[in-house]
C-alpha positions as CSV (number, residue, x, y, z in Angstrom):
1,X,83.2,72.1,109.1
2,X,82.9,70.5,106.0
3,X,82.7,66.8,105.8
4,X,86.5,64.9,105.1
5,X,86.8,62.8,101.9
6,X,89.5,60.7,100.2
7,X,90.1,60.8,96.5
8,X,92.7,58.1,94.9
9,X,95.7,59.9,93.1
10,X,97.2,56.7,91.9
11,X,97.7,54.7,94.8
12,X,97.8,57.7,97.4
13,X,95.0,58.9,99.5
14,X,94.5,63.2,99.4
15,X,92.3,64.4,101.9
16,X,89.3,66.8,100.4
17,X,86.5,68.9,101.4
18,X,83.9,70.6,99.4
19,X,81.5,73.7,100.8
20,X,78.7,75.0,99.2
21,X,76.6,74.5,96.0
22,X,77.7,77.8,93.7
23,X,77.2,77.5,89.8
24,X,81.4,77.6,89.4
25,X,84.0,75.5,90.9
26,X,86.6,77.1,93.0
27,X,89.8,74.7,93.8
28,X,92.0,75.8,96.2
29,X,95.4,74.8,96.4
30,X,97.2,75.6,99.8
31,X,101.1,76.8,100.3
32,X,103.4,73.9,101.0
33,X,101.9,72.4,103.9
34,X,98.3,72.7,104.9
35,X,95.7,70.7,107.2
36,X,91.8,71.4,105.8
37,X,90.4,69.7,109.3
38,X,93.2,72.5,111.5
39,X,92.5,75.4,109.2
40,X,88.5,75.9,110.1
41,X,90.0,76.5,113.6
42,X,91.1,79.8,112.7
43,X,88.2,82.1,112.3
44,X,89.7,84.6,110.2
45,X,90.6,81.7,107.8
46,X,86.8,79.8,107.9
47,X,85.1,83.7,107.5
48,X,87.2,83.9,104.1
49,X,86.7,80.1,102.4
50,X,83.0,80.7,103.4
51,X,83.2,84.0,101.6
52,X,84.6,82.2,98.6
53,X,81.7,79.3,99.3
54,X,78.8,81.9,99.0
55,X,79.4,82.1,95.7
56,X,81.0,79.2,94.1
57,X,81.2,75.1,95.2
58,X,84.3,75.8,96.8
59,X,86.9,72.2,97.1
60,X,89.9,72.1,99.1
61,X,92.9,69.4,100.0
62,X,95.8,68.2,101.2
63,X,98.0,67.6,99.1
64,X,100.4,64.2,99.7
65,X,102.3,64.3,102.4
66,X,100.7,66.9,104.1
67,X,98.0,67.1,106.8
68,X,95.1,64.0,106.3
69,X,96.5,62.9,103.2
70,X,99.0,59.9,102.9
71,X,102.2,60.3,103.6
72,X,105.1,59.8,101.3
73,X,109.0,58.7,101.6
74,X,111.1,61.5,102.5
75,X,113.4,60.5,100.2
76,X,111.7,60.1,97.5
77,X,109.2,62.9,97.0
78,X,107.2,63.4,94.0
79,X,107.7,65.6,91.5
80,X,105.1,68.7,90.7
81,X,103.8,66.7,87.7
82,X,103.3,63.9,90.2
83,X,101.5,66.5,92.8
84,X,99.6,67.9,90.3
85,X,97.8,64.9,89.3
86,X,96.3,65.8,93.0
87,X,94.2,68.5,91.7
88,X,92.7,66.3,88.6
89,X,92.1,62.9,91.3
90,X,90.0,65.6,93.8
91,X,88.3,67.6,90.8
92,X,87.3,63.9,89.3
93,X,85.9,63.0,93.0
94,X,83.8,65.3,93.1
95,X,82.3,65.5,89.4
96,X,84.1,68.7,88.5
97,X,84.9,69.4,84.6
98,X,86.7,72.6,85.0
99,X,87.0,74.7,87.7
100,X,88.6,77.7,88.6
101,X,92.6,77.1,90.5
102,X,92.9,79.2,93.6
103,X,96.7,78.9,94.3
104,X,98.6,80.7,97.2
105,X,102.3,80.7,97.9
106,X,103.8,77.4,96.8
107,X,100.3,76.1,95.6
108,X,100.5,78.6,92.6
109,X,103.4,76.5,91.2
110,X,100.5,73.0,91.0
111,X,98.1,76.0,89.3
112,X,100.2,76.9,86.9
113,X,101.5,73.8,85.6
114,X,97.7,72.3,85.4
115,X,96.7,75.7,83.8
116,X,99.7,75.1,80.8
117,X,98.6,71.1,80.6
118,X,94.9,70.7,81.3
119,X,93.5,74.0,80.1
120,X,90.3,71.9,79.5
121,X,89.7,71.9,82.7
122,X,91.0,75.0,84.0
123,X,88.4,78.0,83.7
124,X,91.0,80.7,85.4
125,X,93.5,81.4,87.6
126,X,94.2,83.1,90.8
127,X,97.4,83.5,92.3
128,X,98.4,85.1,95.7
129,X,101.7,85.4,97.1
130,X,103.4,82.7,94.9
131,X,106.8,83.1,92.8
132,X,108.3,81.4,89.6
133,X,111.0,79.8,91.2
134,X,113.1,79.8,94.4
135,X,116.7,80.1,93.3
136,X,117.7,83.4,92.3
137,X,119.0,83.7,88.7
138,X,120.4,86.9,86.2
139,X,117.0,87.1,85.2
140,X,115.4,86.4,88.6
141,X,116.7,88.7,91.2
142,X,114.2,87.6,93.8
143,X,114.9,83.9,94.3
144,X,117.2,82.7,96.7
145,X,121.0,81.6,96.9
146,X,121.0,77.8,97.5
147,X,122.9,78.5,100.6
148,X,120.5,80.1,101.8
149,X,117.8,77.6,101.1
150,X,120.2,74.8,102.8
151,X,120.4,77.5,105.9
152,X,116.2,77.3,105.5
153,X,116.0,73.7,105.1
154,X,118.1,73.6,108.4
155,X,116.3,75.8,110.3
156,X,112.6,74.7,109.7
157,X,113.7,70.9,111.2
158,X,115.2,72.9,114.2
159,X,112.3,74.9,114.8
160,X,109.2,73.5,113.0
161,X,106.1,74.2,115.2
162,X,108.0,77.4,117.0
163,X,107.9,79.8,114.2
164,X,106.7,83.2,114.4
165,X,103.6,85.0,112.1
166,X,105.6,87.6,111.9
167,X,106.8,87.0,107.9
168,X,103.9,85.6,107.3
169,X,101.3,87.2,109.0
170,X,103.0,91.0,110.4
171,X,99.4,92.5,110.8
172,X,98.6,89.5,113.2
173,X,102.1,89.2,115.5
174,X,100.6,90.4,118.4
175,X,97.5,88.6,118.2
176,X,98.0,85.6,121.0
177,X,95.4,83.4,119.9
178,X,96.4,83.3,116.2
179,X,100.1,82.5,117.4
180,X,99.2,79.6,119.1
181,X,96.6,78.3,116.2
182,X,99.7,78.6,113.5
183,X,102.1,76.7,115.1
184,X,99.5,74.0,115.9
185,X,98.5,74.4,112.1
186,X,102.5,73.8,111.5
187,X,102.5,70.5,113.5
188,X,99.4,69.1,112.2
189,X,100.1,69.6,108.7
190,X,103.6,68.1,108.5
191,X,106.7,66.5,110.3
192,X,109.9,68.2,111.1
193,X,111.0,66.3,108.7
194,X,108.7,66.4,106.5
195,X,108.3,69.9,106.0
196,X,112.3,70.6,105.8
197,X,112.1,67.6,102.8
198,X,108.8,69.3,101.3
199,X,111.2,72.6,101.5
200,X,113.9,71.2,99.9
201,X,111.9,69.9,97.2
202,X,110.0,73.2,96.4
203,X,113.6,75.2,96.3
204,X,113.5,72.8,92.8
205,X,110.8,73.9,91.5
206,X,110.6,76.1,88.5
207,X,107.7,77.3,86.5
208,X,109.0,80.0,84.3
209,X,109.5,77.9,81.0
210,X,105.3,77.1,80.9
211,X,104.4,81.1,82.1
212,X,104.0,82.0,78.3
213,X,101.9,78.6,77.6
214,X,99.4,79.3,80.0
215,X,96.3,81.1,77.8
216,X,93.6,80.7,80.3
217,X,92.4,84.4,82.6
218,X,94.6,85.0,85.2
219,X,94.6,87.3,88.0
220,X,97.2,88.1,90.7
221,X,96.2,89.8,93.9
222,X,99.0,90.9,95.9
223,X,100.0,92.9,99.0
224,X,102.3,95.6,98.0
225,X,104.7,94.7,101.0
226,X,104.9,91.0,100.5
227,X,107.8,90.0,100.3
228,X,107.0,88.1,97.0
229,X,105.5,91.2,95.3
230,X,107.9,91.5,92.4
231,X,107.5,88.1,92.1
232,X,103.9,88.3,91.4
233,X,104.9,91.4,88.9
234,X,107.0,89.1,87.1
235,X,104.3,86.1,86.7
236,X,102.2,88.7,85.6
237,X,104.1,90.2,83.0
238,X,105.4,86.9,81.8
239,X,101.7,85.1,81.6
240,X,99.9,86.6,78.5
241,X,96.4,89.1,79.2
242,X,96.9,88.5,83.1
243,X,96.2,91.2,85.4
244,X,97.5,92.3,88.6
245,X,95.8,94.0,91.9
246,X,97.9,95.5,93.9
247,X,96.7,95.8,97.8
248,X,97.9,97.8,100.8
249,X,99.2,95.5,103.4
250,X,102.6,93.0,104.5
251,X,100.6,89.8,104.5
252,X,101.7,86.7,103.1
253,X,98.3,84.8,104.3
254,X,96.0,85.9,102.1
255,X,93.1,85.4,104.8
256,X,94.7,88.2,107.5
257,X,95.0,91.8,107.4
258,X,92.5,92.9,105.2
259,X,90.6,90.8,103.4
260,X,87.0,92.6,101.6
261,X,88.9,93.9,99.2
262,X,90.8,90.7,97.8
263,X,87.5,88.7,98.2
264,X,86.0,91.6,96.4
265,X,88.3,91.2,93.3
266,X,88.2,87.3,93.5
267,X,84.4,87.3,93.6
268,X,84.1,89.7,90.4
269,X,86.8,87.8,88.9
270,X,84.9,84.3,89.5
271,X,81.6,85.9,88.8
272,X,81.8,88.4,86.5
273,X,80.4,91.1,88.7
274,X,81.2,92.6,92.6
275,X,78.5,91.6,95.8
276,X,80.8,92.9,98.7
277,X,79.7,91.0,102.0
278,X,76.5,92.3,103.7
279,X,78.1,93.6,107.0
280,X,77.5,90.9,109.5
281,X,75.3,92.8,112.2
282,X,73.9,91.0,115.7
283,X,73.0,92.4,119.0
284,X,75.7,91.2,121.1
285,X,77.4,92.6,124.5
286,X,80.5,93.6,124.7
287,X,82.8,93.1,127.5
288,X,86.1,95.2,127.5
289,X,88.5,94.2,130.2
290,X,92.0,96.0,131.5
291,X,94.9,95.4,133.9
292,X,94.7,98.4,136.9
293,X,98.2,100.4,136.6
294,X,99.8,98.0,134.0
295,X,102.4,100.2,133.3
296,X,103.6,100.9,137.1
297,X,103.5,97.0,137.7
298,X,105.8,96.3,134.5
299,X,108.0,98.6,135.8
300,X,108.5,97.2,138.7
301,X,108.4,93.8,137.8
302,X,110.8,93.9,134.8
303,X,110.0,93.1,131.3
304,X,110.8,89.1,131.8
305,X,108.1,88.9,135.0
306,X,105.5,90.8,133.6
307,X,105.1,88.7,130.3
308,X,105.2,85.6,132.3
309,X,102.2,87.6,134.7
310,X,100.4,88.5,131.6
311,X,100.8,85.3,130.0
312,X,99.3,83.8,133.2
313,X,96.7,86.7,133.2
314,X,95.7,86.1,129.7
315,X,95.3,81.8,130.6
316,X,92.8,83.0,133.2
317,X,90.8,85.3,131.0
318,X,90.5,82.8,128.5
319,X,89.4,80.2,131.0
320,X,86.4,82.4,132.1
321,X,85.5,83.0,128.9
322,X,85.0,79.6,128.1
323,X,83.2,79.0,130.8
324,X,80.9,81.8,130.3
325,X,80.4,81.4,126.7
326,X,82.4,84.8,125.8
327,X,84.2,85.0,122.6
328,X,87.6,86.5,122.6
329,X,87.9,89.0,120.1
330,X,91.4,90.4,120.6
331,X,93.6,91.2,123.2
332,X,94.6,94.9,123.9
333,X,98.0,94.4,125.4
334,X,96.8,94.3,129.2
335,X,93.1,93.5,128.4
336,X,90.6,92.1,126.4
337,X,87.7,92.8,124.2
338,X,85.5,89.8,123.9
339,X,81.5,89.2,123.3
340,X,78.8,87.6,124.8
341,X,75.2,86.1,123.4
342,X,73.5,87.1,126.8
343,X,74.3,89.7,129.6
344,X,73.8,88.1,132.7
345,X,76.3,85.6,131.6
346,X,78.8,88.3,130.4
347,X,78.1,89.5,134.1
348,X,79.4,86.9,135.8
349,X,82.4,86.3,133.3
350,X,83.5,89.6,134.8
351,X,83.0,88.9,138.2
352,X,84.8,85.7,138.1
353,X,87.5,87.3,136.1
354,X,88.3,90.1,138.7
355,X,88.2,87.1,141.4
356,X,90.2,84.9,139.8
357,X,93.3,87.4,139.0
358,X,93.7,88.1,142.9
359,X,96.5,85.6,143.2
360,X,98.2,87.2,141.0
361,X,98.1,90.4,143.0
362,X,96.9,92.5,140.4
363,X,93.4,94.5,139.7
364,X,91.1,94.0,136.7
365,X,88.1,96.5,135.6
366,X,85.6,95.5,133.4
367,X,83.3,97.4,131.0
368,X,80.2,96.2,129.7
369,X,76.9,97.4,126.9
370,X,74.8,95.4,125.2
371,X,73.9,96.9,121.4
372,X,74.4,96.2,118.2
373,X,77.9,95.7,116.4
374,X,79.3,94.7,112.8
375,X,81.6,91.9,112.6
376,X,84.4,93.3,110.3
377,X,87.1,90.7,109.6
378,X,88.6,89.2,113.1
379,X,87.4,92.6,114.5
380,X,84.2,94.6,115.4
381,X,82.8,98.2,115.0
382,X,80.0,100.3,116.2
383,X,78.6,102.3,118.4
384,X,78.0,99.7,121.3
385,X,81.4,98.6,121.0
386,X,82.5,102.7,121.6
387,X,80.3,102.7,124.7
388,X,81.6,99.4,126.3
389,X,85.2,100.8,126.3
390,X,84.2,104.2,127.8
391,X,82.3,102.2,130.7
392,X,85.0,100.0,131.3
393,X,87.4,103.3,131.7
394,X,85.2,104.4,134.5
395,X,85.6,101.1,136.7
396,X,87.9,101.0,139.5
397,X,90.0,98.3,140.7
398,X,87.9,94.7,140.9
399,X,84.5,97.0,139.3
400,X,82.5,95.5,136.9
401,X,80.7,98.7,135.5
402,X,77.3,98.3,132.9
403,X,75.1,100.4,131.0
404,X,71.6,101.1,131.9
405,X,71.0,99.1,129.0
406,X,72.9,96.1,130.3
407,X,70.8,96.8,133.7
408,X,67.8,96.7,132.5
409,X,67.8,93.2,130.2
410,X,69.2,91.5,133.2
411,X,66.2,92.1,135.0
412,X,64.9,89.4,137.0
413,X,68.2,87.2,137.0
414,X,68.9,88.0,140.6
415,X,72.0,90.3,139.8
416,X,72.0,93.2,142.0
417,X,73.3,97.0,141.1
418,X,74.6,100.0,142.8
419,X,74.3,103.6,140.5
420,X,77.3,105.4,139.7
421,X,75.1,108.2,138.2
422,X,75.1,109.6,134.8
423,X,78.2,110.2,132.7
424,X,79.1,112.1,129.4
425,X,80.9,109.3,127.8
426,X,83.6,110.9,125.2
427,X,82.7,110.4,121.1
428,X,78.8,108.8,122.6
429,X,75.6,111.3,122.0
430,X,73.7,112.0,125.2
431,X,74.3,110.9,129.2
432,X,74.6,107.4,130.1
433,X,73.5,106.1,133.6
434,X,76.0,103.6,134.7
435,X,76.0,100.7,137.6
436,X,78.7,98.9,139.4
437,X,77.6,95.1,139.2
438,X,77.3,93.9,143.5
439,X,79.8,91.8,144.9
440,X,77.6,88.4,144.5
441,X,75.9,88.8,140.5
């Protein structure tokens, strides 16, 4: 994580970070709340920001009243013009004469006002998930009524820190680790009263009058099923020369879902050329786990008891992954996909999982294979992943099965195996010799 520093905007301290040393400056202005240290705890956010920093000097900050920046009086919140000065203060602190402003959601309002007010310091403008104003009107039918805004404010204060990601990142709705990060990110970005006050303030913002005054190159990148897609179209029509790119998906968070094309568009816009990210290929030990007869157990227990059991199972697996330095990739409903940088640790972790779930009266099967994988956003791909999945499917209750590759790599570790013969793995060339890990790995 980059070092957090502070810039003075008037008498307010604004927390900021700088990453990368590219020839062009990009200032990221986040949505209505943020925490520039907690954001790095989400791997997908980290990858997105690091990609931008690979071709720029990326500057990120927390707006006043949010995250690590100074709080502000909730009964006298600053205007958009005052908050816009936070951008200028941070740019001054890092010696940035001009920059491309990258605004997300509510942060886009600050970017648009800054671009219109300070064109000499704005090289270009990138917007995603932004709206021009909140209140609905005859010429802006996508806005919200005053009654709905009042209800939203009440709901935010009542449920802050408990909100789900379903609206903001539907592609990650089943990712428990992401959901937990998101509510923590909320709590550490603003208090419930602050979040409600900021929502009330955002509802009063209207930048529609200044849109025709924006004269800097402008790119809008929106997903077609983002609830604010049509508002993006309005902004693109109103800013002279703006270009809008419509991408598939429904995620409002720019770092969720398929990010490759969005990053390619941003890189080409900033640098003038497109260089897709080189696939991140590494050799890794891939683990699949799976609860045996989970469907039958769920039917016997009923929905609530099964969810409680599954929650406890997930806690145990994550605890063992942490102990043996495994990296969770994702959950698979009733199991996990994880990677390890050492096959012996993966084997011992697998055995530890099968033993630790005994008190839950369930049994888990585990499959392992070591090979080259490709990291793709929040997932992994490659033949090694398919092989590990097929090996796992062959395992019996409380059994850890490994490929011949894994067995050969741990020679001399003291781990013993029993052969399970050669098998044709569906979708995988050739036959593969499979081994069961003996009781004491």
